[in-house]
Residue frames as a rotation matrix with the C-alpha (Angstrom) as fourth column:
MET 1
0.582 0.813 -0.006 -0.02
0.813 -0.582 0.005 -0.01
0.001 -0.007 -1.000 -0.01
ALA 2
-0.242 -0.634 0.735 1.38
0.556 -0.711 -0.431 3.42
0.795 0.304 0.524 -0.91
GLY 3
0.688 0.441 -0.576 1.73
0.720 -0.318 0.617 5.80
0.089 -0.839 -0.537 1.91
THR 4
0.534 -0.459 0.710 3.61
-0.235 -0.887 -0.396 8.70
0.812 0.044 -0.581 3.49
GLN 5
-0.205 -0.719 -0.664 6.62
0.614 0.433 -0.659 8.30
0.762 -0.543 0.353 5.79
VAL 6
0.811 0.469 0.350 5.96
0.013 -0.613 0.790 9.55
0.585 -0.636 -0.504 9.35
PRO 7
0.307 -0.794 0.525 8.57
-0.821 -0.500 -0.275 10.63
0.481 -0.346 -0.806 11.95
ASP 8
0.322 -0.198 0.926 8.65
-0.733 0.568 0.376 7.28
-0.600 -0.799 0.037 13.76
GLY 9
-0.711 -0.690 -0.140 9.73
-0.576 0.456 0.678 5.55
-0.404 0.562 -0.722 10.52
SER 10
-0.398 0.619 0.677 6.39
0.446 0.776 -0.447 3.88
-0.802 0.124 -0.584 9.82
VAL 11
-0.974 0.144 0.177 4.28
0.114 -0.362 0.925 4.43
0.197 0.921 0.336 6.72
LYS 12
-0.468 0.864 -0.188 0.90
-0.090 -0.259 -0.962 6.17
-0.879 -0.433 0.199 7.05
PRO 13
-0.331 0.425 0.843 -1.65
0.917 0.357 0.180 5.23
-0.225 0.832 -0.507 4.30
ARG 14
-0.972 -0.126 0.200 -2.60
0.199 -0.893 0.404 8.14
0.128 0.432 0.893 2.16
ALA 15
-0.412 0.898 0.152 -6.34
-0.730 -0.426 0.534 7.63
0.545 0.109 0.831 2.47
GLY 16
0.289 0.637 -0.715 -8.74
0.003 0.746 0.666 5.78
0.957 -0.195 0.214 4.70
LEU 17
0.861 0.152 0.485 -8.68
-0.472 -0.116 0.874 4.84
0.189 -0.982 -0.029 8.30
TRP 18
0.144 -0.837 -0.527 -5.38
0.234 0.546 -0.804 4.07
0.961 -0.008 0.275 10.02
ALA 19
0.850 0.187 0.492 -4.15
-0.420 -0.323 0.848 3.84
0.318 -0.928 -0.196 13.59
ARG 20
-0.356 -0.915 -0.190 -1.32
-0.337 0.316 -0.887 2.99
0.871 -0.251 -0.421 15.99
THR 21
0.000 0.312 -0.950 -1.58
0.782 0.592 0.194 1.14
0.623 -0.743 -0.244 19.26
GLY 22
-0.621 -0.196 -0.759 -2.64
0.719 -0.527 -0.453 3.53
-0.311 -0.827 0.468 21.95
ASP 23
-0.918 0.384 0.101 -4.88
-0.264 -0.779 0.568 5.57
0.297 0.495 0.817 19.67
ARG 24
-0.623 0.757 0.197 -8.62
-0.075 0.192 -0.978 5.73
-0.779 -0.624 -0.063 20.42
LEU 25
-0.863 0.462 0.205 -11.40
0.344 0.238 0.908 4.39
0.371 0.854 -0.364 18.23
VAL 26
-0.673 0.718 -0.177 -14.62
-0.260 -0.454 -0.852 6.41
-0.692 -0.528 0.492 18.50
VAL 27
-0.844 0.480 0.237 -17.79
0.493 0.524 0.694 4.89
0.209 0.703 -0.679 17.03
GLY 28
-0.715 0.645 0.270 -21.01
-0.619 -0.763 0.187 6.92
0.326 -0.034 0.945 16.60
GLY 29
-0.581 0.591 0.560 -24.23
-0.364 0.426 -0.828 5.78
-0.728 -0.685 -0.032 18.24
ALA 30
-0.794 0.282 0.538 -26.68
0.542 0.729 0.418 3.55
-0.274 0.623 -0.732 16.42
THR 31
0.198 0.917 0.347 -29.51
0.945 -0.272 0.180 6.09
0.259 0.292 -0.921 16.66
VAL 32
-0.061 -0.113 0.992 -29.89
0.131 -0.986 -0.104 9.83
0.990 0.123 0.075 16.95
GLY 33
0.517 0.239 0.822 -29.02
-0.685 -0.461 0.564 10.92
0.514 -0.854 -0.075 20.49
ASP 34
0.958 -0.240 -0.159 -27.12
0.287 0.846 0.449 7.73
0.027 -0.476 0.879 21.30
ALA 35
0.691 -0.711 -0.129 -23.68
-0.527 -0.618 0.583 8.63
-0.494 -0.335 -0.802 22.71
GLY 36
0.655 -0.504 -0.563 -21.80
-0.387 0.416 -0.823 5.81
0.648 0.757 0.078 20.94
ARG 37
0.911 -0.407 -0.059 -18.65
0.316 0.600 0.735 4.11
-0.264 -0.689 0.675 22.22
ASP 38
0.551 -0.832 -0.068 -14.91
-0.678 -0.398 -0.618 4.59
0.487 0.387 -0.783 22.41
GLY 39
0.945 -0.290 0.150 -11.96
0.132 0.759 0.637 2.42
-0.299 -0.582 0.756 23.19
GLU 40
0.231 -0.948 -0.218 -8.22
-0.725 -0.317 0.612 2.08
-0.649 0.016 -0.761 23.12
ILE 41
0.800 -0.097 -0.593 -6.70
-0.421 0.613 -0.668 0.29
0.428 0.784 0.450 20.13
VAL 42
0.482 -0.578 0.658 -4.54
-0.665 0.248 0.705 -2.36
-0.571 -0.777 -0.265 21.75
GLY 43
-0.201 -0.570 0.797 -3.69
0.213 0.769 0.603 -4.49
-0.956 0.292 -0.033 18.72
LEU 44
0.116 0.103 -0.988 -3.08
-0.863 -0.483 -0.152 -4.09
-0.492 0.870 0.033 15.00
HIS 45
0.516 0.082 0.853 -3.47
0.180 0.963 -0.201 -6.85
-0.837 0.258 0.482 12.38
HIS 46
0.719 -0.297 0.628 -1.68
0.643 -0.057 -0.764 -4.95
0.263 0.953 0.150 9.58
THR 47
-0.181 -0.898 -0.401 1.73
0.944 -0.273 0.186 -3.22
-0.277 -0.345 0.897 9.78
ASP 48
-0.702 -0.116 0.703 0.37
0.458 -0.829 0.321 -0.17
0.545 0.547 0.635 7.89
GLY 49
-0.955 0.264 -0.133 -2.27
-0.015 -0.491 -0.871 0.49
-0.296 -0.830 0.473 10.64
THR 50
-0.504 0.816 -0.283 -5.32
-0.682 -0.175 0.710 -0.29
0.530 0.551 0.645 8.58
PRO 51
0.131 0.686 0.715 -8.32
-0.937 0.322 -0.137 -2.21
-0.325 -0.652 0.685 10.06
PRO 52
0.617 0.767 -0.177 -9.20
0.235 0.035 0.971 -4.52
0.751 -0.641 -0.159 11.73
TYR 53
-0.329 -0.650 0.685 -8.23
-0.543 -0.463 -0.700 -3.56
0.773 -0.602 -0.201 15.24
ASP 54
-0.141 0.255 -0.957 -8.26
0.808 0.589 0.038 -5.13
0.573 -0.767 -0.289 18.65
VAL 55
-0.314 0.152 0.937 -10.05
-0.252 -0.965 0.072 -2.54
0.915 -0.214 0.341 20.82
ARG 56
-0.667 0.132 -0.734 -10.49
0.727 0.335 -0.600 -2.40
0.167 -0.933 -0.320 24.61
TRP 57
-0.022 0.778 0.628 -13.85
0.400 -0.569 0.718 -0.65
0.916 0.267 -0.299 25.09
SER 58
-0.786 -0.342 0.515 -14.01
-0.211 -0.634 -0.744 2.01
0.581 -0.694 0.427 27.81
ASP 59
-0.029 0.875 0.484 -17.54
-0.921 -0.212 0.327 1.05
0.388 -0.436 0.812 28.92
THR 60
0.888 0.443 -0.125 -16.97
-0.376 0.856 0.356 -2.68
0.265 -0.269 0.926 29.42
GLY 61
0.214 -0.906 0.365 -13.20
-0.806 0.047 0.590 -3.19
-0.552 -0.420 -0.720 29.52
ARG 62
0.541 0.023 0.840 -13.59
0.255 0.948 -0.191 -6.08
-0.801 0.318 0.507 27.05
VAL 63
-0.459 -0.701 -0.546 -11.22
-0.529 -0.279 0.802 -6.50
-0.714 0.657 -0.242 24.05
THR 64
0.465 0.623 0.630 -12.87
0.263 0.582 -0.769 -7.31
-0.846 0.523 0.107 20.71
LEU 65
-0.672 -0.560 0.485 -11.88
0.591 -0.011 0.806 -7.50
-0.446 0.829 0.338 17.09
VAL 66
0.246 0.731 -0.637 -13.36
0.157 -0.678 -0.718 -4.46
-0.956 0.077 -0.282 15.28
PHE 67
-0.546 -0.248 0.800 -13.86
0.837 -0.108 0.537 -3.84
-0.046 0.963 0.267 11.59
PRO 68
-0.573 0.287 -0.768 -14.77
0.216 -0.850 -0.480 -0.15
-0.791 -0.441 0.425 11.79
GLY 69
0.151 0.704 0.694 -17.77
0.966 0.045 -0.255 1.13
-0.211 0.709 -0.673 9.76
PRO 70
-0.133 -0.174 0.976 -18.29
0.689 -0.724 -0.035 4.55
0.713 0.667 0.216 8.16
ASP 71
0.753 0.477 0.454 -19.29
0.017 -0.703 0.711 6.11
0.658 -0.527 -0.537 11.50
ALA 72
0.717 -0.567 -0.406 -15.93
0.637 0.295 0.712 5.33
-0.284 -0.769 0.572 13.13
ARG 73
0.700 -0.605 0.378 -13.01
-0.220 -0.687 -0.693 7.64
0.679 0.402 -0.614 13.49
VAL 74
0.312 -0.701 -0.642 -9.56
0.877 0.472 -0.090 7.37
0.366 -0.535 0.762 15.10
ARG 75
0.963 -0.130 0.237 -8.33
-0.216 -0.899 0.382 9.90
0.164 -0.419 -0.893 17.63
HIS 76
0.429 -0.886 -0.174 -4.54
0.473 0.384 -0.793 9.94
0.770 0.258 0.584 17.18
TYR 77
0.943 -0.312 -0.118 -2.04
-0.028 -0.427 0.904 10.58
-0.333 -0.849 -0.411 19.96
PRO 78
0.414 -0.871 -0.264 1.64
-0.846 -0.262 -0.465 11.46
0.336 0.416 -0.845 19.42
ALA 79
0.508 -0.270 -0.818 3.84
0.062 0.958 -0.279 8.35
0.859 0.091 0.503 19.46
ASP 80
-0.544 -0.792 -0.276 5.91
0.374 0.065 -0.925 9.79
0.751 -0.606 0.261 22.36
ASP 81
-0.203 0.554 0.808 2.90
-0.698 -0.660 0.277 11.05
0.687 -0.507 0.521 24.36
SER 82
-0.966 -0.233 -0.115 2.79
-0.082 0.693 -0.717 9.26
0.246 -0.683 -0.688 27.75
SER 83
-0.456 0.866 0.207 -0.96
-0.683 -0.191 -0.705 10.03
-0.571 -0.463 0.678 28.10
ALA 84
0.099 0.488 -0.867 -1.62
-0.912 0.393 0.118 7.58
0.399 0.779 0.484 25.34
GLY 85
0.772 0.133 0.621 -0.46
-0.486 0.754 0.443 4.78
-0.409 -0.644 0.647 27.70
PRO 86
-0.205 -0.910 0.361 2.25
-0.352 0.412 0.840 2.15
-0.913 0.045 -0.405 27.19
ARG 87
-0.191 0.045 -0.981 2.88
-0.979 0.066 0.194 0.90
0.073 0.997 0.031 23.66
ARG 88
0.378 0.375 0.846 1.22
-0.429 0.881 -0.199 -2.43
-0.820 -0.289 0.494 23.11
ARG 89
-0.699 -0.682 0.216 2.60
-0.176 0.456 0.872 -5.09
-0.693 0.572 -0.439 20.83
THR 90
-0.210 0.619 -0.756 0.99
-0.977 -0.108 0.184 -5.74
0.032 0.778 0.628 17.45
VAL 91
0.759 0.545 0.356 -0.74
-0.523 0.836 -0.164 -9.10
-0.387 -0.061 0.920 16.75
GLN 92
0.762 -0.514 -0.395 2.14
-0.145 0.459 -0.877 -9.99
0.632 0.725 0.275 14.51
GLU 93
-0.233 -0.861 0.452 4.68
-0.700 -0.174 -0.692 -9.31
0.675 -0.478 -0.562 17.33
GLU 94
0.094 0.396 0.913 2.59
-0.942 0.332 -0.047 -11.43
-0.322 -0.856 0.404 19.70
ARG 95
0.934 0.350 -0.066 2.68
-0.345 0.842 -0.414 -14.37
-0.090 0.410 0.908 17.31
ARG 96
0.364 -0.877 -0.313 6.44
-0.471 0.117 -0.875 -14.43
0.804 0.466 -0.371 17.10
């Protein structure tokens, strides 16, 4: 996939949804007035940061595999920002 080099040496896709571990996934509510959900992205299945993601939901604490829909967005945090929490390993790193 073509992309743009970012400061940490990884490649960010030019278009579409992408994320790093520690970013937050925000999903809109199913109906008007529904608050929706958010969670921390704790696992990546692709090295370029494209979906699907392993997400730990803030309302339940459960980790699920998520294929984000059109109502989802990623809230990015700087790679060196300690408020994003510790860096988690990708699914590929876990399998090694």
